[in-house]
C-alpha positions as CSV (number, residue, x, y, z in Angstrom):
1,M,24.2,182.0,47.6
2,P,25.7,179.5,45.1
3,V,29.3,180.0,43.9
4,Q,29.3,181.7,40.5
5,T,31.2,179.2,38.2
6,E,30.5,180.8,34.6
7,L,30.8,184.5,34.2
8,P,28.5,186.4,31.7
9,S,29.7,186.8,28.2
10,D,29.9,190.6,28.4
11,V,32.5,190.4,31.2
12,P,36.0,191.5,29.8
13,S,38.3,188.6,28.8
14,C,41.1,189.9,31.0
15,P,42.2,186.9,33.1
16,S,43.0,189.0,36.1
17,C,39.6,190.8,35.9
18,R,37.7,187.5,35.7
19,S,39.7,185.9,38.3
20,L,38.9,188.9,40.6
21,V,35.2,188.7,40.0
22,T,35.3,185.0,40.7
23,E,37.2,185.5,43.9
24,L,34.5,188.2,44.9
25,F,31.7,185.7,44.3
26,A,33.4,183.2,46.4
27,Q,34.0,185.7,49.2
28,L,30.3,186.8,49.0
29,Q,29.2,183.1,49.3
30,K,31.4,182.6,52.4
31,Q,29.9,185.7,54.0
32,A,26.4,184.6,53.2
33,E,27.0,181.2,54.7
34,K,28.5,182.8,57.8
35,V,25.5,185.2,58.2
36,E,23.2,182.2,57.8
37,A,25.1,180.2,60.4
38,L,25.0,183.2,62.9
39,E,21.2,183.7,62.3
40,N,20.8,179.9,63.0
41,F,22.8,180.3,66.2
42,A,20.8,183.4,67.4
43,L,17.5,181.6,66.5
44,K,18.6,178.7,68.5
45,L,19.4,180.9,71.5
46,V,16.1,182.6,71.5
47,K,14.2,179.4,71.2
48,D,16.2,177.8,74.1
49,R,15.5,180.9,76.2
50,Y,12.0,181.8,75.3
51,G,10.6,179.2,73.0
52,R,8.7,176.0,73.2
53,K,10.9,173.1,74.5
54,A,9.0,170.3,72.7
55,D,9.7,169.6,69.1
56,W,6.2,170.4,67.9
57,V,5.1,171.0,64.5
58,N,1.6,172.0,63.3
59,P,0.0,169.1,61.4
60,D,-1.5,171.3,58.9
61,Q,2.0,172.5,57.9
62,L,3.0,168.9,57.2
63,R,0.1,168.6,54.7
64,L,1.1,171.9,52.9
65,F,4.8,170.9,52.3
66,A,4.8,167.0,52.3
67,P,3.9,164.8,49.5
68,E,0.7,162.7,50.1
69,Q,2.5,159.4,49.9
70,F,4.7,160.2,52.9
71,L,1.7,161.1,55.1
72,P,-0.4,158.6,57.2
73,Q,-3.1,157.2,54.8
74,E,-6.6,157.0,56.1
75,N,-8.2,153.6,56.1
76,T,-10.8,153.7,53.4
77,E,-11.3,150.0,53.2
78,T,-14.8,148.9,54.3
79,E,-16.1,145.4,55.0
80,E,-17.8,143.3,52.6
81,H,-20.9,143.3,54.7
82,P,-20.8,146.5,56.9
83,L,-22.9,146.4,59.9
84,I,-25.3,149.3,59.7
85,T,-27.1,150.3,62.9
86,T,-29.1,153.3,63.9
87,D,-28.5,152.9,67.6
88,I,-27.2,156.0,69.3
89,P,-24.1,155.2,71.4
90,E,-24.4,155.8,75.0
91,K,-22.5,158.7,76.4
92,K,-19.7,157.6,78.8
93,S,-20.1,159.2,82.3
94,K,-17.1,161.5,82.8
95,P,-15.2,160.8,86.1
96,G,-15.2,163.5,88.7
97,H,-12.3,165.9,89.0
98,P,-9.3,164.2,90.6
99,S,-9.5,167.0,93.5
100,R,-13.1,165.9,94.3
101,Q,-12.3,162.2,94.4
102,I,-11.8,160.6,97.8
103,P,-9.2,157.8,97.8
104,D,-9.8,154.6,99.7
105,N,-6.2,154.3,100.8
106,L,-6.2,157.3,103.0
107,P,-7.0,156.9,106.6
108,H,-10.4,158.7,107.6
109,E,-11.1,160.5,110.9
110,R,-14.7,160.9,112.0
111,R,-15.7,163.9,113.7
112,E,-19.5,164.4,114.7
113,H,-21.1,167.8,114.7
114,N,-24.5,167.7,116.5
115,I,-27.3,170.2,117.2
116,D,-27.6,171.9,120.5
117,D,-30.2,170.3,123.0
118,N,-32.4,173.4,122.9
119,E,-32.8,173.4,119.2
120,K,-33.5,169.5,118.7
121,L,-35.9,168.8,121.6
122,A,-39.3,169.8,120.4
123,C,-41.0,170.0,117.0
124,P,-42.3,173.6,116.6
125,K,-45.5,172.1,115.1
126,C,-46.5,169.2,117.3
127,H,-43.9,169.7,120.1
128,S,-42.8,166.1,119.9
129,L,-39.1,165.1,120.5
130,R,-37.1,164.9,117.4
131,K,-35.1,161.8,116.6
132,K,-32.1,161.4,114.4
133,I,-33.1,159.8,111.1
134,S,-29.9,160.1,109.0
135,E,-26.4,161.7,108.5
136,K,-24.9,163.9,106.0
137,I,-21.1,163.5,105.4
138,D,-19.0,166.2,103.9
139,Y,-15.3,165.3,102.9
140,Q,-12.3,167.5,103.4
141,F,-8.7,166.7,102.8
142,E,-6.5,167.6,105.8
143,Y,-2.7,167.7,106.4
144,R,-0.8,166.8,109.5
145,P,2.9,167.9,109.4
146,A,5.5,165.2,109.6
147,S,6.8,164.6,113.1
148,L,10.2,163.9,114.5
149,Y,10.4,161.6,117.6
150,V,13.2,160.0,119.7
151,K,13.2,156.2,119.7
152,E,14.7,154.7,122.9
153,N,16.1,151.3,122.5
154,V,16.1,150.0,126.2
155,R,18.3,146.8,126.8
156,S,17.8,144.8,129.8
157,V,20.9,143.8,131.9
158,Y,20.8,140.7,134.0
159,A,23.4,139.5,136.6
160,C,23.6,136.5,139.1
161,S,22.1,137.5,142.5
162,D,24.3,135.2,144.3
163,C,27.7,135.7,143.0
164,K,27.0,139.3,141.8
165,G,28.5,138.4,138.4
166,E,27.8,136.7,135.2
167,I,26.3,139.9,133.7
168,I,24.5,139.6,130.5
169,E,22.5,142.2,128.5
170,A,20.1,142.3,125.6
171,Q,21.6,142.5,122.2
172,K,21.9,146.0,120.7
173,P,19.7,146.3,117.6
174,S,21.6,147.1,114.4
175,S,21.9,150.6,113.2
176,P,22.4,152.0,109.6
177,I,25.2,154.2,110.9
178,A,27.3,152.7,113.8
179,R,27.0,154.9,116.8
180,G,24.9,157.3,114.8
181,L,21.8,159.3,115.9
182,A,20.0,159.0,112.7
183,G,17.5,156.1,112.3
184,P,16.6,154.5,109.0
185,G,13.3,156.5,108.6
186,L,15.3,159.8,109.0
187,L,18.0,158.7,106.7
188,A,15.3,157.7,104.1
189,F,13.7,161.1,104.5
190,V,16.9,163.0,103.8
191,I,17.8,160.8,100.8
192,T,14.2,161.2,99.5
193,S,13.9,164.8,100.1
194,K,17.2,165.6,98.2
195,Y,17.0,163.1,95.3
196,S,13.3,162.7,94.7
197,E,11.9,166.2,95.9
198,H,15.1,167.9,94.8
199,S,15.2,169.6,98.2
200,P,18.8,170.9,99.0
201,L,20.4,170.2,102.5
202,Y,20.0,173.7,103.7
203,R,16.3,173.6,103.3
204,Q,16.0,170.2,105.1
205,E,18.1,171.7,107.9
206,Q,15.4,174.5,108.1
207,I,12.6,171.9,107.9
208,L,14.0,169.7,110.7
209,E,14.6,172.9,112.9
210,R,11.1,173.8,112.5
211,N,10.2,170.2,113.8
212,G,12.4,170.7,116.8
213,L,15.6,169.2,115.8
214,K,18.8,171.3,115.2
215,I,21.0,169.4,112.7
216,N,23.8,171.1,110.6
217,R,23.7,170.5,106.9
218,S,27.3,169.2,107.0
219,T,26.0,166.4,109.3
220,L,23.3,165.6,106.8
221,C,25.8,165.4,104.1
222,E,27.8,162.9,106.2
223,W,24.7,160.8,106.6
224,L,24.2,160.6,102.9
225,S,27.8,159.5,102.3
226,Q,27.5,157.0,105.2
227,T,24.5,155.2,103.7
228,V,26.4,154.5,100.4
229,P,28.6,151.7,101.9
230,L,25.3,150.0,103.2
231,L,23.4,150.3,99.9
232,Q,26.6,149.4,97.6
233,P,26.0,145.7,97.6
234,V,22.5,146.0,96.4
235,F,23.6,148.6,93.9
236,N,26.2,146.2,92.5
237,L,23.5,143.6,92.1
238,M,21.2,146.0,90.0
239,K,24.3,147.2,88.0
240,A,25.1,143.5,87.2
241,R,21.6,142.8,86.2
242,V,21.5,145.8,83.8
243,L,24.8,144.7,82.2
244,A,23.4,141.0,81.9
245,G,20.5,142.3,80.0
246,E,19.9,142.3,76.1
247,I,19.1,146.1,75.8
248,I,20.6,149.1,77.6
249,S,19.4,152.7,76.9
250,T,21.8,155.5,77.9
251,D,22.3,159.2,78.1
252,D,24.2,161.8,80.1
253,T,23.7,165.2,81.6
254,I,25.8,167.8,83.4
255,L,26.3,167.4,87.1
256,P,28.2,170.5,88.4
257,V,30.9,169.7,91.0
258,I,33.1,172.1,92.9
259,D,36.8,172.1,92.0
260,K,38.9,173.7,94.7
261,S,41.8,174.0,92.5
262,L,39.7,176.2,90.2
263,G,37.8,178.0,92.8
264,R,34.4,177.3,91.1
265,A,32.2,174.7,89.8
266,R,33.1,172.6,86.8
267,K,31.1,170.3,84.5
268,A,31.2,166.7,85.6
269,R,28.8,164.1,84.2
270,A,26.0,161.8,85.4
271,W,25.2,158.9,83.1
272,T,22.2,156.8,83.2
273,Y,21.9,153.2,81.9
274,V,18.4,152.1,81.8
275,G,17.9,148.1,81.8
276,D,15.5,146.3,79.6
277,K,12.1,144.8,80.8
278,N,13.8,141.7,82.3
279,N,16.1,143.9,84.2
280,P,14.1,146.9,85.3
281,Y,16.8,149.1,86.9
282,N,18.0,152.8,86.1
283,I,21.5,152.9,87.1
284,F,23.5,156.1,87.3
285,D,27.4,156.5,87.0
286,Y,29.4,159.5,87.9
287,T,32.5,160.7,86.0
288,E,34.7,163.8,86.2
289,S,34.2,164.7,82.6
290,R,32.5,163.5,79.4
291,K,35.5,161.6,78.1
292,R,34.9,158.3,76.5
293,D,36.4,156.5,79.5
294,G,33.1,156.7,81.3
295,P,30.9,154.6,79.0
296,K,33.9,152.5,77.9
297,D,34.7,151.4,81.6
298,F,31.0,150.9,82.5
299,L,30.2,148.8,79.5
300,K,33.5,146.9,79.0
301,D,31.8,143.5,79.8
302,Y,28.4,144.3,78.1
303,K,27.2,142.4,75.1
304,G,23.9,143.5,73.5
305,Y,22.1,146.4,72.1
306,L,23.0,149.9,73.2
307,Q,20.7,152.7,72.4
308,A,22.2,156.2,72.6
309,D,22.5,159.5,70.8
310,A,25.4,160.0,68.3
311,F,27.9,161.1,70.9
312,T,31.2,160.0,69.5
313,G,32.3,158.7,73.0
314,Y,30.4,155.6,72.4
315,D,32.3,154.7,69.2
316,C,35.0,152.8,71.4
317,V,32.2,150.7,73.0
318,Y,30.8,149.7,69.4
319,A,34.4,149.0,68.2
320,S,34.6,145.8,70.0
321,G,31.7,144.3,68.1
322,D,30.0,143.0,71.2
323,V,27.8,146.1,71.4
324,I,25.4,146.8,68.7
325,E,24.5,150.5,68.1
326,V,20.8,151.5,68.1
327,A,20.2,155.2,67.1
328,C,17.5,157.5,68.2
329,W,14.8,158.8,65.8
330,A,13.7,161.6,68.3
331,H,17.2,163.1,67.8
332,A,17.0,162.9,63.9
333,R,13.5,164.4,64.0
334,R,14.6,167.2,66.2
335,K,17.2,168.5,63.7
336,F,14.6,168.5,60.8
337,V,12.2,170.4,63.2
338,E,14.9,173.1,63.8
339,A,15.7,173.3,60.2
340,A,11.9,173.8,59.4
341,E,12.0,177.2,61.2
342,R,14.3,178.5,58.6
343,S,13.2,176.4,55.5
344,P,10.1,174.7,55.9
345,K,9.6,173.6,52.4
346,S,12.7,171.4,52.4
347,A,12.6,170.2,56.0
348,L,8.9,169.6,56.8
349,P,8.6,166.5,54.2
350,A,11.1,164.7,56.5
351,V,9.0,165.5,59.5
352,A,5.9,164.1,58.0
353,M,7.8,160.9,57.0
354,I,9.1,160.4,60.5
355,K,5.5,160.9,61.7
356,V,4.4,157.9,59.9
357,L,7.0,155.8,62.0
358,Y,5.7,157.1,65.2
359,E,2.1,156.3,64.1
360,V,3.2,152.5,63.7
361,E,4.7,152.7,67.2
362,K,1.5,153.8,68.7
363,E,-0.3,151.0,67.1
364,A,2.4,148.5,68.2
365,K,2.6,149.9,71.7
366,E,0.3,147.3,73.4
367,L,1.4,144.4,71.2
368,A,3.6,141.4,72.4
369,T,7.3,141.4,71.2
370,E,6.9,139.1,68.2
371,E,3.8,141.0,67.1
372,R,5.5,144.3,67.2
373,Y,8.4,143.0,65.3
374,L,6.1,141.8,62.5
375,L,4.1,145.1,62.4
376,R,7.4,147.0,62.0
377,Q,8.4,144.7,59.1
378,Q,5.1,145.3,57.5
379,K,4.7,149.0,58.0
380,S,7.9,150.7,59.2
381,V,10.5,149.1,56.8
382,P,8.8,150.3,53.5
383,Q,8.4,153.7,55.1
384,L,12.1,153.6,55.9
385,K,12.9,152.9,52.4
386,K,10.9,156.0,51.3
387,I,12.8,158.0,53.8
388,K,16.2,156.9,52.5
389,E,15.1,157.7,48.9
390,W,14.0,161.2,49.9
391,L,17.2,161.7,51.7
392,D,19.4,160.7,48.9
393,N,17.4,162.8,46.4
394,Q,17.2,165.9,48.6
395,K,20.9,165.9,49.7
396,S,22.1,167.4,46.4
397,R,19.3,170.0,46.4
398,V,20.0,171.9,49.6
399,L,22.8,174.2,50.4
400,P,25.8,172.2,52.0
401,K,25.9,174.3,55.1
402,S,22.3,174.7,55.8
403,L,20.3,173.2,58.7
404,T,18.5,171.0,56.4
405,A,21.7,169.7,54.9
406,K,23.1,169.0,58.5
407,A,19.9,167.2,59.4
408,I,20.1,165.0,56.2
409,N,23.8,164.2,56.8
410,Y,23.1,163.4,60.3
411,A,20.3,160.9,59.3
412,L,22.4,159.4,56.6
413,A,25.5,159.0,58.8
414,Q,23.3,157.1,61.4
415,W,21.1,155.3,58.9
416,A,22.1,151.8,59.7
417,A,21.6,152.4,63.5
418,L,18.3,154.3,62.8
419,N,16.9,151.1,61.1
420,R,18.0,148.7,63.9
421,Y,15.0,149.0,66.0
422,T,13.0,147.1,63.4
423,E,15.1,144.0,64.1
424,N,13.9,143.5,67.6
425,G,10.5,143.9,68.9
426,D,11.8,145.0,72.4
427,L,13.9,147.8,71.0
428,E,12.5,151.4,71.1
429,I,12.3,153.9,68.3
430,D,14.1,156.5,70.2
431,N,16.1,157.2,73.3
432,N,13.5,159.1,75.3
433,K,13.4,156.6,78.0
434,S,17.0,157.4,79.1
435,E,16.4,161.2,78.6
436,R,13.6,160.9,81.0
437,A,15.7,159.1,83.4
438,V,18.3,162.1,83.6
439,K,15.6,164.6,84.0
440,P,15.5,164.4,87.9
441,I,19.2,165.5,87.9
442,A,18.5,168.4,85.5
443,I,15.7,169.5,87.7
444,G,17.6,168.9,91.0
445,R,20.7,170.9,89.9
446,K,18.5,174.0,89.6
447,N,17.9,173.6,93.3
448,W,21.0,172.1,95.1
449,M,23.3,173.8,92.3
450,F,26.2,171.6,92.6
451,A,28.0,168.6,94.4
452,G,30.7,169.5,96.9
453,N,33.5,167.1,95.5
454,N,33.8,163.9,93.4
455,N,32.8,161.8,96.3
456,A,29.4,163.7,96.6
457,G,29.0,163.1,92.9
458,R,29.5,159.4,93.2
459,T,27.2,159.3,96.2
460,A,24.5,161.2,94.2
461,A,24.8,158.6,91.4
462,I,24.2,155.6,93.6
463,L,21.3,157.3,95.5
464,Y,19.7,158.4,92.4
465,S,19.8,154.9,91.2
466,F,17.7,153.7,93.9
467,V,15.2,156.6,93.9
468,D,14.8,156.6,90.2
469,T,14.4,152.7,90.1
470,C,11.7,153.1,92.9
471,K,9.9,155.6,90.7
472,R,10.1,153.3,87.7
473,H,8.3,150.6,89.8
474,K,5.7,153.1,91.3
475,I,7.2,152.5,94.8
476,D,7.4,155.1,97.4
477,P,11.2,155.8,97.8
478,W,10.8,156.5,101.5
479,V,9.1,153.3,102.3
480,Y,11.6,151.2,100.3
481,L,14.7,152.9,101.7
482,N,13.3,152.8,105.3
483,D,12.8,149.2,105.1
484,V,16.1,148.5,103.4
485,L,18.2,150.4,105.8
486,T,16.4,148.8,108.7
487,R,17.2,145.3,107.5
488,I,20.3,145.3,105.5
489,N,22.9,145.0,108.2
490,D,21.3,141.8,109.4
491,M,21.1,140.1,106.1
492,K,23.4,137.6,104.6
493,M,24.9,138.2,101.2
494,N,22.9,135.5,99.6
495,E,19.8,137.2,100.7
496,L,20.6,140.6,99.4
497,H,18.6,140.0,96.1
498,L,15.6,140.2,98.2
499,L,16.2,144.0,98.5
500,L,16.2,144.6,94.8
501,P,13.2,147.0,94.2
502,D,11.1,144.8,92.0
503,V,11.7,141.8,94.2
504,W,11.0,143.7,97.3
505,Q,7.8,145.1,95.7
506,N,6.4,141.7,95.3
507,K,7.5,140.4,98.8
508,T,6.5,143.4,101.0
509,V,3.2,144.9,102.0
510,L,2.9,148.2,100.1
511,P,1.8,151.5,101.7
512,T,-1.6,151.3,100.0
513,Q,-2.4,148.0,101.7
514,I,-1.1,149.4,105.1
515,N,-3.4,152.5,104.8
516,Q,-6.3,150.3,103.9
517,T,-5.7,148.1,106.9
518,Q,-5.6,151.3,109.2
519,A,-8.7,152.7,107.6
520,A,-10.6,149.3,108.1
521,A,-9.4,149.3,111.8
């Protein structure tokens, strides 16, 4: 309700009376704004608990509330000499259901099922012997549980037969953990199970026991922490490559950690830093809180574009001038979608206008960097000007504390950074890439619940970096970690770059090739 500034003429001219009425109007507006804020908060709680997670808006609603010039225009242009044909296009055959397709990379086991001799010997008509003329093959997927085994490293010992001395023995093969019982394959299994399949250590303890090995979860936890010093040099190389890149996309999420002084878990943070296409690594960093010291320390030597949300903790990073802010249109759009639930007429035009920007991105997805830049200059930049005009015009027409006003103010405050993606064809329109990168931690904490201490948080950050980077390159994390943990102790420092996931992928035989070889054999 707007503040009443002019009283009706029939109100008594008594100054105290008029002052009292004006004050009552002001209090009424404050109460109305407070009620609206509480209703918005309750609506958000209900949506977060029961509603759709995606920021989805019915396309028909956009056409109801948005001006036509803001919506994607259909291409009505026709060629000067259109090609007219009466041929009916051939229907493309649909592939079979994925569950019915037999992949070539899986090994096949042939099991023959024959007919009893009494049934196949003689034909009932002519009494001649029947012969095999063909085979019918039915396929069935089968599963064999993973197996544990004990690997015996037998080292021969030699001595001089004459002087009974000069004893020599074969060199002991390197082990990921000195004097440890865990081999690289088992360590890779524990890492992958927790940080890829989100299986907490107590479940892994039960799985291993079912397979014949009794190992306490505390021992499994020690194994995880002992693999970090081994992988740290490769992690440092990945981090250096990301910081040397031109673009970094970042986001953070909660990583609960036990605080013995409080007697409960507190909210620590896991930050992801996603490298560009030339430095394709997803690095995670752990901090004890969400203070600005986290990104400030990690990005202290970085120079380039940083795409992030509007968290004020990044302001100290931008202040140096070496880091260029790139904002996220998904965050801006989300605020208008939330506002549309309360006042669709004032918020949906913005959603429709932003949709045009994303339509351009769909068209530019498969283009080269320079072509994408030119397409954005041709189509996105004019649309951004329309959006800016609408925001400036609409700002004075909505209630100052409404959700629509907050969405408009957010977009205007971030306007320069929201336009920056049009300056470089390699930049993204939104920050969804890094939001997807932190999703495994959000899923994982629903299973393993919390980290035991700060060291466990730092361990999780490093191991998540390897697992998530493997997934980025479509590498099986177990195959990669098994090979790295087997070889890393015997490698020189100037050879460690060969263990970077993308380099390793191009130098190593992949599991698909191995399975195809086994199947052929």
